[in-house]
N, C-alpha and C positions, 0 to 999 in steps of 0.2 A: 516354729519359734514360739516362745512362751506368750501367754495372755495374762492380762491384769483384770481382776474383778475387784471393784471397790463399791462398798455400800456404806452410806452414812445414815444410821437409823436414829430417829429423833421423835419428839412429840410432833403434833400435827403442823405441817407447813401450810401457810395460807395458799389457797388455790391460785390466786393471781400471781404468785411468785414462782410457782413450780417450773413452768416451761423455761423461763429465763435462767433459773438456777441450774437446771439440767444442762442447758447449753453452756453456761459459764463454767460448770465443772468439766465438761468435755474440753472446752477451749483451754482452760488453765492447765490441765494435766497434759494434754497433747503438746501444747506450746513448750512446756518445760522439758518434756521428753525430747523433742526435737532440738531444743537448745543444748541439751546434754549429749547430743549425738546419737540418740536412740530413735531412729526413724521407724515408725510403726506402719502397719498395713491398713488398719481401719479402727474406728471408734464410734460408740453410740452410747448416749446417756438417756436415763429414764427417771421419772418422778412419780411417786404416789404421795398421798397425804403424810405418810410417816417415813419416807425414805427417798434419798437420792442415790441412784446407782449408775455405775459406769463400767463398760467393758471396752478394753483396748486390746486388740489382737495383733499378733505378728510383731511383738517387740523383741529386738535382739537380746540375747542372754547377757551380754555385757557391752560396755562402751567400747568403741574402737580406741586403740592406742593413739595418743596425741603426740605428734612430732613437731617440735618447735625449733626454729632457727633464729638466733639472736646475734645481731651485729655488735661487736665490741670496739675497743679503741684501736687506733692505728698501731701497726707493728713498730716497736721502739718508742711508743708513747709514754706519757708520764706514769710513774710507778703507782701513784694513787688511783689513777683511772683503771689501770690493769687489775689492781687488787679489788676495786669495787666491782669490776666485771666478773672476776672469779667468784666473789661472794654472791652476787646476784644470780648467777647461773648455776651455782653449786659445783663448779669444776674445782678439782684439787690443784691443778697446775695448768700452765699454758700448753703443756704437751697434749692435753686432752682437747684443746681447741684446734680448729682448722684455720688456715689462712686463705683469705679470698682477695683476689686482685681486682681492683676497679680503676677507672681513670684517675682517681684522687690518691691512689696508693694502695698498700697492702693493709688489710684489716683482719683482726681476729674474729672468728665466727664460732659460736657455741651451738652445738647440735645436741638438744636434749629430747628425751622421749619419756612421756608420762603415760604409764600403763592405764588402760581403762578399768573402771570398777565394774563389778557385777551389777546388772540392772536392778536387782532386788535391793541392793544397797543404795543406789541412786533414788529409787522410789521411796525408801525409808527416809531419805533426806527431804525430798520435795513434797510428799503428801502432807505432813503436818504443817508445813509452811503454807500450802495452798488452803488447807482447812482454816488455819488461823486468819488468813487474809481474804477469806471468801467475801465477795461484794454483795451481801444482802442489803436490800433497801433499808430495812430496819432489823436491829439485832437486840438480843437481850443477854445479860451476863448472869451466870449462875455458878454454883459450886463454891467451895471454900478455898481461900488463899492459904498457901503454905510456903515453906522455904523452898520446896522442890518444884512447885508448879503454881501457875497463876490461873485465875478463873478464866474460862473460855467464853468468848462471845459467839453466839450462833443465833439463827432466827428463832429457834425453840431449843429447849434442853436436848443435848445430844447424848444418847444412851450407849451406843456401841458402834463399832466400825468393823466391817468385813474388808480385809485386804489380802487377797491371795494372788500368787504369781507362779506360773509353771506351764509345762506343756501338757497336752491332752492325755498322753499315755502314762503320765507319772502323777504321783500325789503332789499337789501344789504346795508351794512354800508360803508361809505367812510372812507378809511384809511387816516387820516389827519396828514399832516406833512408839514413843510416849506422847500422849496428848492429854495433859491435865487429869491423868488417872483414868481416862476412858478406855474400856476394854477394846483391844484390837486383836482380831483373830478370824475364825471361820464361823462364828455363831451369829444367827439372826433370829427373828421372830416373825410369825405370820400375822393374820388378822387379829386385831386387838380383842375381839370377843369370840370369834368363831374358831380360832386356832392360836391361842396366846403362848403356847409353849415354845421354848427355844429349840433350834435344830441347827445342825452343821451343814455347810455347803462347801463345794470344792472349786468349781469353776462356773462360768456363766450359764451354760445349758442346764447344768445340775441345779443352779440357783433358781432359774426361771421355773423349772418343773416343780421343785419343792415349794416355791412360793405359791404356785397355783394350787398345789395340794393343800396348802395352808390358807386357802381362800384369799389370795392376793393376786390380782392381775397387774403385772408390773408395767406393761406398756400402756401409756395413756390413750394412744390411738385405738388400741384394742378395747379399752373400757368404753370409749366413745362409740365404737361400732356396736358393742353389746347394748348400751343404753338406747341408741337410736333404733336398732332393729327391734328390740323388745317393745319400745314405746310405739313404734309404727304398728307392730302386730297386735298389741293390746287395743289400740284405738280402732284399727280396722275391723277387729272382731266384733266391735259394738256398732259398726256402721259410721264411725267418725274418722277424723283426720287430724294427725298431729300438726300443730303449728311449730314448725322447726325453727330453732334459734341457735345458730352456731356458737355465738358468744356464751350463751347460757350452757350449752353442751360442754364447752371447754371448761367452764367453771365447775359444773357438776361432776365431770370426770375427775377433777382435782379434789373433790370432797369425799370420794369413796374409793376403797380398794377392791371391794367385791360388790359390783352394782346389782341391785335388785329393783326392778321396775314395777310400780304399783299404780293403781288408778283410784282417785278420790272424787268427790263431788261436793257441790255447794248448792244453796237454795236458788231456784230459778228466778226468784224475785230480783236477785242481783244482776240479772241480765239486762235490766233497764239502764244500767250504767254503760257508758261507751266501752266497746270492746278493748280499746287501748288502755283504759283505766284498769279494767279487770286484769289484763295481762301484766301491766306494770305492778299492780298490787301483788299478784301471785308470784311473779318473777322476783321482785325485789325482796320480799319478806320470807318466802319459803323456797326459793330456787326451784320452782316447779314449772312445768310446761303446760300451756293451755291447749285446748282441743276445740276444733270447729266442726260444723256440719258441712260436708263437702257440697251439699245441694244448695245451701244458702250462703256459704262462706262466712256465716256468723258464728260466734263462739257458742259452745254448749256449756252446760253447768258441770263439766268434768275437768279434771286436771291430772297430770302425770307427776308422780313422786319417784325419786331415785333414792332408795334406801341403801344403807351400807351393811345390811345384815339380813340373813335368812331367818326370819322370825318363826318361832314355833307355832304361832297362831295364824300363820299365813300372811301376816302384815296387817291384821285387823286393827291392832292398837296403834300402829304407825299411821295408818290412814286416818283413824279417828282423831289422833292428835293434830295432824296437819289440817284436817277439816275444821277443827275447833279454832285454830289460829287463823285460818283463811276466812272463816265466817266473821271473826272479829275485825279483821283487816278490811274486808269488803263492806262491813257495816260502817266503818269509819269513812271509807271512800265514798259510799253512797251519801253519807251525811255531808261530806265536803262538796260533792257534786250538786246536791240539791240546795245547799246554802249558796253556792256560787250563782245558781240560776236566779236567785232573788235580786241580784245586782247587775245592772246593765254595764256593758264594757266601758262606755264613755263615763259612767259615774265612778269608775275606778281610777280615772286619770289623775285626780288630785293626790292619790296615794303615791303615785310615781315621783312626785316632788320630794317625798321623804326618803327616797332611795338614792344614795350617791352612786352615780355610775363611775366617776373618777374625779379626784379632787381638782384636777385642772380642767375638766370638761363638764362639771356640774352634775345635775341629777338625771335620773332616767327620763323625767318629763322634758328636760332641756334637750336630751338626745332625741326624744320622740318628735319634738317640734322641728329640730334640724332635719330629721328624716322626712318629715312632712313637707318642708320647703324644698328639699332636693327632689322629692317625688313629684311635687307640683311642677318644678322646672323640667324634669325628665318627661312628664306627661305632655307639657307644652311642646317641647322639642320633638317628641316622637308622635305628635298628633293623636294622643290617646285621651281617654276620658279623665280630665283633671279632677273632677269631683270624686270619682271612684278611687283614684290613686291617692289623693290626700286623705280620704276617709280610711282607707286600708292602712296608710302609714300612721294615722292618728291612733288607731286601735291596735296596732300590731303588737305592742308590748304590754297591753293592759292585763293580759292573763298572768303576767308575772306576779301580780298582787292577789291572785285568786287562791283559795284554799287548796285547790287540787294541785296547782303547779308548785305551791309551797311545800306540799308533801312529796310530789314527784316532779322534780325540775326537768326531767327528760321529756315531759309532756308539754313544755312550753311551745306555743304556736298551735299545736294540735288542739288543746283545750280552747284556745282563742277562736279557732275555726268552729268548733262545736257550739260555743256560746254565741258567736256571731250568727250562725245559721238559725239557732233557736230564737234569737231576738229579731229575726227577719232581715238581716243585712243582705245586700246583693251578693250573689254567689261568687262573683269575681273578687269582691272585697273579702269575704270570709276565706276563700282559698288563698288569697295573698297573705292573710294573717298567718296561716300555717306555713306557706311556701317561702316566706321572706328569709327564713333561716337557712334555706337550702343553697348550695349543697353543703352538707356537714362533713363530707369526706369524699375521697376520690371515687368511691363506688356509688355515691348518692346521685340521684337525678337532679337536674337543674330545673328551676321553675320555667314553665313554657308559656303560660298565659301572660299577655303584655302587662296587665296590672300587677301580677305577681312578680315578674322580673324587674319591673320598675322599682317596686318597694325593696326587693332584694338588693338591687344595685345601690339604691340610696342608703340602705342599712350598712353595706360593706364599705361604700365610699366614705360615709361619715366616720366610720370606725377608723379606717386607714388614715384619712386626713387629720382626724382629731389627734391621734397618737403621734403622727409625724410633726404636725404643727406645734405640738407641745413637747417635742424632743423626748418622746417616750418610745423610741424604736426598739424592736427586738434585738437581742445580742446573738452571738453565735450559738450560745447554749441555752438561752432563755427566751421564751416567747409566751408569757403567761396569758396574754389576751388572744392567742391563736391568730396573729396577724398574717402569718404566712398562709395559713389555711384560708383566711378571709380573702387574701389577694388571689389565690388559686381559684377559689369559688367565683370571685368577681370575673376573672378571666374566662372561666368555663361558661358562665352565663352569657357573656358577650359572644364567644365563638360558637357555642352550640345553638344559639338563637339567631346567628348571623346578624348581629347588631352592629351597625356602624356607630363608632363612638370616638369623639375627639377627647382623648384621655387628658391631655394637658389642660384643655379648656375646662373640663368638668372638675379636675382637681382644684383649679383656681376658683371655680364657682363654689365648691363645697368649703374651701378655705374661707371665702368671703362670708358664707353663711355662719360659720363659727365666729368670725370677727364681728359681724353685725348683729348677732343674736341679742346681745345685751345692750346694744347701742340704738339701733333703728329697726325695730320690729317691722314697721311698715315697709321699710326698704327691702325686706326679704321677698315680699310679694312682687315688688318691682324687679328684683333680680330674677325671680322665677319667670315672670312674663318676658323678660329680656331673652330668655333661652328658647323662645318659640322658633321653630325652624325657619330660616331665612331662605327664600327662593327654593323651598322644598328640600333644603339640605338636611333637615332632621337633626339627630343627635351628633352628627359629625360635621355640622355646618360651620358658620362663621366663627371667628374667635369671640370670646366673651366680651372683650373690650369693644369690638365693632358692633356686636349685637346690642350692647347697652347704648352705645352712641346712636344707634338707629332707632331704638325703641324709646329712649329717654325723652326726646322732645315732646312727646304726647303725655308725659307724666308730670304730676305735681312737683316732684323733686328733681326736675330735669337737670338743673345745674349740678346738684350733688351727684347725680348718677353719671353725668359726663365725666366728672373728676374721678369717680369710682372706676369707670370704665378705663380711663387713661392709666390709672394706677395699676390696674390688673394686667396691662400689657407687658409689664416686667414682673415676673414672679419671684418670690423669695426663695432662698436656697432649699428650704424644706420641700418645696414643690419638685425641684429637680431630683432630690434624694428619693422622694416617694415614687416619682416616675421611674427612676432607675431601678428601684426595688421591684415594682410591678413588672417592668420589662425583664428583669432577671428571672422572676417566677414564670413569666410568659415563655422565655427561652427554654426553661426546664420543661415546661408543659409540652412544647413543640418537640423537644428532643425525645421525651417519653413516648410521643406519638410517632417517632421515626423520622422527623425532619432533620436535615443536616444543619448542625450548629453554624457552620461557616456560611451557609446561604442566609440564615437569619442575620448573622453579623453583617453580611454584605448588603442586605437591605437596610438595616438600621444605620449603617455607616453613611448613608446618603443624607442623614439628618432630616428633621421635620416629620419623622414617621411616628405618629401617635395613634393612628387608627389601627388597632391590632388585627381586626378582621382583614383589612387591606394588606397588612404585612403577610398574613397567612396566604392570601391568594397570590401575592407577588412571589412568595417563596415557592409555592406549588408550581407556578408557571415557570419560574427560573429553574427549578429542579428538573422539570420535563424537558426544557430546552437544553440543559447541560447533559441530559442523557442521549441527546441526538448527536450525530456526527458534526453537524453545523455548530452546535453549542460547544462541543469539546474542542474543535479546531479554533473557534473564535476565542474561547478562553485561553488556549495556548498562545494565540497571536497577541491577545491583549496583555497577557502576562509578560510576553517577550517585550512588548512596547513599554510596559511599566518598568521592567528591569533595566532596559537601555536608558530610559529617561532618568531613573533613579541614579544610575552611575554618572551620566553626563551632567545632571543637575548638581550633583555633589562636586564633580570636577570643576564645573564652571561657576559654582556658587550662585546659581540663578535659576529661575523657572522659565520654561520655554512655552509660555502661554501667548495668546494672541493668534490671530488668523495667519496661516501661511500665505506666502506671496505666490500666486499662480504663475507669475512670470518666471519664477525660479525653478519650476518643474521641468526637469530635463528628460524624464523617462515616462513612457505611457502608463506604467504601473503607478507612478505617483499621481498622475492625472486621474486615473481610474479610481484610486482610493479616495482622492479628494471629492470626486463626484459621488461616490457611494456614501461617504460621510454626510455630504450636503443633502442627500436624499433620505438617508436612514435616520439621521438625528431628529429632524422635525417630525418624521413619520412615527418614530418610537415615542417621542415626547407627547404627540397628539394622542396616541393609543393609551399611554399612561394617564393622561389627563382625563380620558374617557373611562379609565379604570378597566381597560381591556388589555390585560397583561399578556394574554396569549398572542394578540396581534402585535404587541410591542416586541415580543420575542421573535415573531415571524419577521418583523422589520429588521431586528438585529441580525438575523441569519443572512440577510443580504450583504452584510459586511464581510462575511467569511471569505468569498473568493478573492475580493480585492485585497484583504489583509494578507492572505496566503501568497498571492502573487507579489505583493510589495516586498515581503521578507525574502522571497525566492530570488528576486531580480535586483533589488535596490540595496546599495551600500549606504547605510545611514550616515556614518561618519566619513562623509566625502572630504577630499582634500581641500575643496573650496569651502571656506568658513561660512559663507552666506548660504550655500546649498545645504551644508550640514545643519545649520540653525533652522532652515526652512523645513527640512525633513524631520527634525526633532519636534517642531511645532505640529507637523502632521501626525506624529505619534501621539502627541498630546491631544489632538483632535479625536483619535481613536478612543483614548481614555475618557474624554469628555462625552463622546457619543454613547459609550456603554453605560456611563453613569446615569443615563436616563432610566435604566431599569435596576442597576445594582452597582456596587463598588466591586469590580471583578478582582481587585487586588486582595480582597479578603477571602476569595474562594480558593479552596485547596484543590490541587490537581487530582 
């Protein structure tokens, strides 16, 4: 079957747009082909700085014929309806129609056949439409308007189009269409400098070979392989090691059509700057890779350039030009770094007051103070060093007003850690300054040190609470403050560090910090002290209201704090909304890790579940239990009990709660089930109270034989109404007993 070759040749396409553009081109063309009845065998798209290319193979030579059946008016119906039917279907008379009989009578049926068009004609219709509606993030308009054509919008000026269609053994046919006067044919060009002359291509294999001869590597993956292999070889030959950077590699591969790898150097004096600063400077300004010494893992004064040309001088001028620019950039970076070292981090705090974080949440300084208070409370509740936690929280954002972070925002946190180390801060404090932003993505590590994860939790909790409290929640398509990412990071910190955390309590606490910040600054320390772990309960301990009422009598503002504690017992709706948002992200996280969504729902359906770590452990234990024969059979029995109860409760319009009457048990199986429930219920509840979910499941397993025997021997809907009601109450006891561990009605078979 014929193949399509399409190339859109233009001025340079921004590297960041190329991958998505190639995928969009493949999707848009193939979707339209399928919609037109042209089902293809395979398709692949490519991008270089100057072209988007697509090959679609195995396209039928023409569309299939389309047969349509259209129902008309009733036989003997109104003349106007009949004439309208004939006109709409193109029939000359009713003699050309068929008559179809159905229960409502006899009706005219028009059978029409629309012959399919040649595929090349279909392509000539759909390709210009796709090009004109291509979804570039940014476009430009060029060309002259005329009576026959309008100016075309495209990411950069479009010069020519290759569009050929045909089978391998024959000369391909050009797909002819008009697009604002742009040439459509078989002609393309190679590398802008190394092979600028035009040449003709026939089909994809011919196209790829001729492009390579013209110094263009079409496949971006192949360009990346060449760059990486040559860079590794060049650095290894000098005893060094390439610092690999996948994101930079993607970008560089989108900047060149014929990659040539070179090595440059800079003055060793610049190595006094932190490695991360050197890397950020060279990466951001020159798109170059840095090189390290494998023995010390420190950077050397070398860097890797990827040129787009085979220079006659071997690249000497290219290297010199890059060295000149990098020298200037590193000089600036060194100046910024040395200037920053002259000012202590705490002396930068006043500048944070001049930076508005959000109009409803005040300045960055206000945010720092909230994080400090929340960190203080977390440190109290987790029995950690309060002084270190509050010091780290206070300094965590100070590098935002440093010269270096102003130049390279991606170094926030990292520079704070460097400056904190150099001014003699405790190592836990300086590490927390860097780590409190983590994790910044799904592949990033979470902070592990207690002081670091305390400040990280405080930072994310303040962010989430602030936006929900001020009704600035993310929408389905917009999340400008990355609140979903913050919630997922918050969840990962808790789970991966095995942190017990009373989520609703801490949401309420952070909300009160926001509320009290401008009213009673002194009360915030009282709030923090109130979160000290009660009876060793730690971060998952008593509710905030009870904690305050217990701590408050010893404090100067006892009366006010009692009222405050009482008011927090009932949270505003935004707290429920934020809790639900975090739980939704939590469910997504668990599903991504392979947990069954129905088990998560079954645990949350019990209500009062806000310790995410305990939910995970309960779900894990429940999953193992349901994998066993006892678990599967008990689930089946419980579901049967639920189904019977649902039917009978609907029929009788009442609930069958309350304890069953032992005097009404007529069969041994009833008595055995009642004894099993009486034994298992307290045993399972006690195990859950001790957070031993495996033991709780073991207790639940004891119900299985009694439930099986009951359904095997006992007729629930007995003719005696009193016995029937008693047996339904016994079924309700099964449901109540299993709810000690989960709501089994939410679990799928």
